[in-house]
PAVO-138122 format. One record per residue (C-alpha): z, y, x; residue in three letters. Coordinates in steps of 0.2 Angstrom, whole numbers, padded with zeros to 4 digits, always signed. Each point is the difference from the previous one (the first is absolute). Example, Ala and Ser with C-alpha at 12.3 -4.5 7.8 and 13.67 -1.06 7.14 Angstrom:
# PAVO-138122
+0039-0022+0062ala/-0003+0017+0006ser/
//
This chain:
# PAVO-138122
+1055+0583+1511met/+0008-0012-0012asn/-0006+0002-0018leu/+0018+0000-0007ala/+0006+0013+0012glu/-0015+0011-0003leu/+0001+0001-0019ile/+0018+0005+0001glu/-0006+0018+0001val/-0008+0000-0017ile/+0007-0001-0018gln/-0006-0017-0006thr/-0001-0005-0019gln/-0003-0018+0003lys/-0006-0012+0014thr/-0009-0016-0003glu/-0002-0015+0012arg/+0009+0008+0014met/-0001-0009+0017val/+0004+0003+0018glu/-0015+0009+0007ala/-0004+0012+0014val/-0010+0016-0004val/-0012+0005+0014thr/-0010+0014-0009ser/+0000+0010-0016leu/-0015+0006-0010thr/-0006+0006-0017thr/-0018-0005+0003asp/-0004-0019-0003ser/-0014+0001+0012arg/+0013+0003+0014asp/+0011-0015-0005val/+0002-0014+0014lys/+0013-0013+0002pro/+0017+0008+0001gly/-0004+0015-0011thr/+0011+0007-0013leu/-0013+0006-0014phe/+0006+0015-0011val/-0010+0001-0016ala/-0003+0018-0004ile/-0010+0006-0016lys/-0012+0013+0005gly/-0012+0011-0009tyr/-0015-0012+0002thr/+0008-0016+0007val/+0015-0010-0005asp/+0008-0009+0014gly/+0008-0012-0012his/-0018-0007-0004asp/-0001-0006+0018tyr/+0016-0010+0001ala/-0009-0017+0001lys/-0011+0007+0014gln/+0015+0006+0010ala/+0008-0017-0003glu/-0016-0009+0006ala/+0000+0011+0016gln/+0017-0005+0005gly/+0012+0013-0008ala/+0018-0006+0002val/+0005+0010-0016ala/-0005+0013-0012ile/+0009+0015-0006val/-0006+0003-0018ser/+0004+0010-0016glu/-0004-0015-0011arg/+0001-0019+0000leu/-0015-0008+0010leu/-0008-0017-0001asp/+0003-0005+0018val/+0010-0013+0009thr/+0008+0011+0014ile/+0015+0011-0003pro/-0002+0015-0011val/+0012+0015+0001ile/+0000+0010-0016leu/+0004+0019+0001val/-0002+0015-0011arg/-0011+0009+0011ser/-0010-0008+0014thr/-0006+0017+0007thr/+0018+0005+0003arg/+0004-0018+0006ala/-0014+0000+0013met/+0007+0017+0007ala/+0017-0007+0002glu/-0006-0017+0007leu/-0011+0009+0013ala/+0014+0011+0006gly/+0011-0016+0003lys/-0014-0011+0007phe/-0004+0013+0013tyr/+0018+0005+0003asp/-0001+0018-0007tyr/-0011+0007+0014pro/+0000+0018-0008ser/+0019+0001+0004glu/-0004-0002+0019lys/-0013+0015+0001met/+0000+0018-0006arg/-0010+0000-0016met/-0009+0015-0007ile/-0008+0000-0017gly/-0012+0013-0006ile/-0005+0001-0018thr/-0010+0012-0011gly/-0018+0002-0008thr/-0009+0009+0015asn/+0004+0001+0018gly/+0009-0016+0004lys/-0013-0006+0013thr/+0000+0016+0009thr/+0019+0002+0000thr/+0003-0018+0006thr/-0013+0003+0014thr/+0008+0016+0006ile/+0017-0008+0000val/-0007-0015+0010arg/-0009+0010+0012asp/+0014+0012+0004val/+0012-0015+0002leu/-0012-0008+0012ala/-0001+0016+0010gln/+0019+0000+0001leu/+0000-0018+0007gly/+0004-0010-0015arg/-0009-0017-0004lys/-0006+0002-0018thr/-0007-0011-0014gly/-0010+0008-0014ile/-0004-0007-0017ile/-0012+0010-0010gly/-0016+0002-0010thr/-0011+0001+0016val/+0008-0014+0010glu/+0015-0010+0005val/+0004+0003+0019lys/+0012-0007+0012ile/+0000+0012+0014gly/-0018+0002+0003asp/-0006-0016-0007arg/-0007-0001-0018val/+0005-0014-0011val/-0009-0005-0016pro/+0008+0004-0017ser/-0005-0004-0018arg/+0008+0014-0009asn/+0006+0018+0003thr/+0018-0006-0003thr/-0001-0018+0004pro/+0008-0014-0010gln/+0019-0001+0004ser/-0003-0017+0010ser/-0014+0008+0010glu/+0010+0016+0002leu/+0015-0009+0007gln/-0011-0011+0011ala/-0007+0017+0008phe/+0017+0007+0002phe/+0006-0017+0009his/-0016+0001+0011gln/+0003+0018+0004met/+0018-0003+0005his/-0005-0015+0011gln/-0012+0011+0009glu/+0013+0014+0004gly/-0004+0013-0014val/+0013+0013-0001glu/-0006+0010-0015asp/-0011-0005-0015val/-0009+0013-0010ile/-0006-0006-0017met/-0010+0007-0014glu/+0009-0006-0016val/-0011+0000-0015ser/+0005+0002-0018ser/-0007-0017-0004his/+0010-0008+0014gly/+0016+0008-0006leu/-0003-0005-0018glu/-0005-0018+0004leu/+0016-0002+0011gly/-0010-0003+0016arg/+0012+0011+0011val/+0016-0007-0008thr/+0012-0005+0014gly/-0009+0012+0012thr/+0014+0010+0008asp/-0007+0018+0002phe/+0009+0013+0011asp/-0011+0015-0005val/-0011+0002-0016ala/-0012+0014-0001gly/-0009+0008-0015phe/-0017+0009+0001thr/-0004+0005-0017asn/-0004-0007-0018leu/-0016+0003-0009thr/-0011-0008-0012his/-0005-0018+0005asp/+0003-0019-0004his/+0003+0003-0018leu/-0011-0015-0004asp/+0015-0010+0008phe/+0015+0011-0004his/-0006+0006-0018lys/+0009+0016+0001thr/+0004+0014+0013phe/+0019-0003-0003glu/-0002-0019+0004asn/-0010+0005+0016tyr/+0014+0012+0005ala/+0014-0013-0003arg/-0009-0013+0010ala/-0001+0012+0015lys/+0018+0004-0002gly/+0005-0018+0003leu/-0002+0003+0018leu/+0013+0013+0000phe/+0012-0009-0012ala/-0001-0015+0012gln/+0006+0009+0015leu/+0018-0005-0006gly/+0017+0008-0003gln/+0010-0004+0016arg/+0004+0017+0008leu/+0003-0008+0016ser/-0018-0004+0001asp/-0009+0016+0007lys/-0015-0002-0012lys/-0011+0015-0004val/-0012+0005-0014ala/-0013+0013+0006val/-0006+0009-0016leu/-0014+0013-0004asn/+0009+0015-0007ala/-0016+0006-0007asp/-0002-0015-0011asp/+0011+0001-0015glu/+0001-0019-0001ile/+0011+0001+0016ser/+0014+0005-0011his/-0001-0017-0009leu/+0000-0009+0017phe/+0015+0009+0006glu/+0010-0005-0015met/-0006-0018+0002met/+0005-0002+0019thr/+0017-0002+0008gly/-0007+0005+0017ala/+0001+0017+0008arg/-0014+0011-0005val/-0011+0011+0012leu/-0012+0011-0009thr/-0017+0008+0006tyr/-0012+0012-0007gly/-0011+0016+0000ile/+0004+0009-0016glu/+0018-0005-0005gln/+0015+0002+0011pro/+0002-0016+0011ala/+0010-0006+0015asp/-0017-0001+0009leu/-0013+0013-0004gln/-0018+0005+0006ala/-0004+0019+0000lys/-0014+0011+0006asn/-0014-0013-0003ile/-0017+0004+0007thr/-0015-0012-0001gln/-0017-0002+0007thr/-0013-0015-0002leu/+0007-0007+0016gln/+0018+0003+0001glu/+0016+0007-0009thr/+0014+0011+0007thr/+0017+0002-0008phe/+0018+0003+0004thr/+0013-0014-0004met/+0017+0006-0003val/+0016-0012+0000tyr/+0018+0005+0001gln/-0005+0018+0006glu/-0011-0007+0014gln/-0018+0005-0001ala/-0015-0008+0009val/-0018+0005-0002glu/-0013-0013+0002leu/-0019-0002-0001thr/-0006-0017-0005val/-0017-0009-0002gln/+0004-0003-0019phe/-0009+0011-0013ile/+0006+0004-0017gly/+0016+0005-0008arg/+0003-0018-0006phe/+0001-0005+0018asn/+0014+0013+0003val/+0010-0009-0013tyr/-0004-0017+0009asn/+0005+0007+0017leu/+0016+0007-0008leu/+0005-0017-0008leu/-0003-0008+0017ala/+0010+0013+0009thr/+0014-0002-0013gly/+0000-0019+0002ile/+0001+0002+0019leu/+0014+0013-0001leu/+0010-0012-0011ser/+0000-0014+0013ile/+0006+0012+0014gly/-0015+0008+0009tyr/+0000+0019+0003ser/-0012+0012-0008leu/-0007+0005+0017thr/-0003-0019+0005glu/-0009-0003-0016ile/-0011+0016+0000ser/-0005-0003+0018asn/-0006-0018-0005ala/-0008+0006-0016ile/-0012+0012+0009thr/-0007-0015+0010gln/-0005-0011-0014ile/-0016-0002-0011gln/-0002-0002-0019pro/+0000-0018-0007ala/-0017-0008-0002lys/-0009+0005-0016gly/+0012+0014-0005arg/-0011+0016+0001met/-0008-0008+0016gln/-0014+0009+0007arg/-0014-0011+0005leu/-0006+0002+0018pro/-0018+0007-0004ile/-0004+0015+0010asp/-0006+0015-0010gly/+0006-0006-0017tyr/+0016+0001-0010asn/+0002-0017-0008ile/+0017-0007-0005tyr/+0007-0016-0008val/+0015+0000-0010asp/+0010-0013-0010tyr/+0003+0012-0015ala/-0002-0009-0016his/+0013+0008-0011thr/-0001+0017-0008pro/+0013+0008+0011asp/-0008-0009+0016gly/-0017+0008-0005ile/+0008+0017-0003glu/+0009+0000+0017gln/-0015-0006+0009cys/-0011+0014-0006leu/+0014+0013+0002lys/+0000-0004+0018ala/-0017+0008+0002leu/+0006+0017+0003val/-0013+0014+0001asp/-0014-0011-0005val/-0011+0007-0015pro/+0000-0012-0014lys/-0019-0001+0000glu/+0001-0007+0018asn/+0010-0015-0005ile/-0008-0017-0005ile/+0013-0012-0006phe/-0002-0018-0004leu/+0012-0007-0012ile/+0004-0018-0005gly/+0013-0010-0009thr/+0003-0019-0003gly/-0005-0010-0014gly/+0012-0009-0012asn/+0013+0012+0004arg/+0008+0016-0007asp/-0013+0009-0010val/+0010+0015-0005thr/-0001+0008+0017lys/-0019+0000+0000arg/-0003+0016-0009pro/+0013+0009+0010met/-0008-0006+0016met/-0017+0008-0006gly/+0008+0016-0006gln/+0009+0002+0017leu/-0016-0005+0010ala/-0010+0013-0009ser/+0013+0014+0001thr/-0001+0000+0019tyr/-0017-0008+0005ala/-0017+0008-0004gly/-0009-0017+0000thr/+0008-0016-0005val/-0007-0018+0002val/+0009-0012-0012ile/+0001-0018+0004thr/+0012-0015+0001thr/+0011-0007+0013asp/+0005-0017-0005asp/-0009-0003-0016pro/+0007-0018-0002arg/-0007-0007-0017phe/-0003+0017-0008glu/-0017+0008-0002ser/-0005+0014+0011tyr/-0005+0011-0015glu/+0017-0003-0008ser/+0009+0006+0016ile/-0011+0015+0004thr/-0001+0006-0018ser/+0019+0001-0001gly/+0000+0012+0015ile/-0015+0010-0006ala/+0009+0003-0016ser/+0012+0012+0009gly/-0013+0010+0009met/+0000+0019-0001leu/-0018+0003+0006his/-0016-0009+0000asp/-0003-0001+0019gln/+0004-0019+0001phe/-0009-0016+0000val/+0006-0018-0005glu/-0005-0014+0012ile/+0010-0015-0004gly/-0005-0010+0016asp/+0012+0007+0013arg/-0012-0004+0015glu/-0014+0010-0008glu/+0012+0014-0005ala/+0006+0001+0018val/-0018+0001+0006arg/-0004+0014-0012tyr/+0016+0010+0004ala/-0004-0001+0019ala/-0018+0005-0003ser/+0007+0017-0007leu/+0009+0003+0016ala/-0004+0016+0010arg/+0008+0008+0015pro/+0007+0014-0012asp/+0007-0011-0014asn/+0014-0013-0001ile/-0002-0018-0007val/+0015-0009-0005ile/+0000-0019-0005leu/+0015-0003-0010ala/+0008-0016-0007gly/-0002-0013+0014lys/+0007+0008+0015gly/+0003-0013+0014his/-0007-0015-0010glu/-0015-0008+0005lys/-0004-0010-0016tyr/-0002+0002-0019gln/+0007-0012-0012ile/-0015-0005-0012ile/+0005-0014-0012gly/+0014-0009+0009asp/-0009+0001+0017glu/+0002+0012+0015lys/-0017+0006+0004thr/-0002+0009+0017pro/-0003+0018+0000leu/+0001+0011+0015asp/-0002+0018-0006glu/+0001+0008+0018glu/-0014-0011+0005ala/-0010+0005-0015leu/+0003+0018+0003val/-0005-0001+0018lys/-0016-0009-0004glu/-0004+0013-0014met/+0003+0015+0012ile/-0011-0009+0013arg/-0014+0000-0012gln/+0003+0018-0005leu/-0001+0005+0018glu/-0016-0010+0003glu/-0008+0010-0014lys/+0003+0017+0008lys/
//
């Protein structure tokens, strides 16, 4: 695309040394620059792209979009915000692919991955070709595509959308993080439906206050637009009071779901076991009873949100419920490991609410029969750690306190923060997560339950700035094998 034509979509403050040039790619990462690239210099938390301007020039960049003057000989386009500019440029460069597919965005603290997976699986059963962008993976149809972030940078995101459209994807289901919203990564993405799971304590290291966190999430609903001719829908949790704020922020039609409060879509008569959940879904005076392989009340909320999204795009309650009964939970979300004779689960819970909901799912299990491994990340929100310890000890008789991604923080600093909230003394602090997993698995018995929380589907730990392989399922299976041999 012609450089001058491309930059027409951004508000420029000044241009220097403009020349005729053809742009063949966009990037914010200087390592990806090649001849023909338009390099957008973004100031991040640890790296400032402006410092790599000369490197980008040396590698063949045709121009640089910047927030300040640069000592280079190629064209420089000055803008107020390079983050916003990149989103606008990427949309134009890839010819606005999100306008050509049905776009479903899901935000909230907990439940995003499970809900996106449910929606994707139901749509696939109903014959639609889907794309998914989430914490676990980016998928086009059944093919996994590598991604660097939960919500990719806008240039990478628009490239994914373009690729999906080229490959015939009809519906894109996307987890939309508060970071991605705050940093403008989804600016220019044309969502048709936005769904909200819940809002609980998390990411305050980034957002500083709960109010800021809520406002960031609300951007998804505000960006649905004001044109009444566009049949856009916000699907909101009636049992979470923040939904009132989001309803005020959006110009879209609102569909509510819930269990406790009156809602358009409601779950009633919920009964649970350790293997399945049965409940009745009620919508517009129609009621269907369904039994699903998901456990826990929190998963009823996820199923309600997924159903609300699917209702809003035209499917019937009967179609949706029939498909839901056939699907399995997302990887790493209260996922029972396939070990005969033992009840061992992995879960992604790493927030106070996530921990509480995870443990509440263990209906009719005596507290003393629950072994709960709990971890949290280093160099992140420390205020949630005592609450995590308090909740773990409220519901579990034995608690193993460890880390998940320690990064550059000491083990003791992380585990002591969690331990400070404990309500009983039946706990141990083991900072090395691999050692902690082995210890927790060694406590497994046929009559108790072990839950490994914090990593879920992930097969690695971040120690320092390196990803270190860690396969918890393999560790557990090996420990159980050793236990069996000693019998």
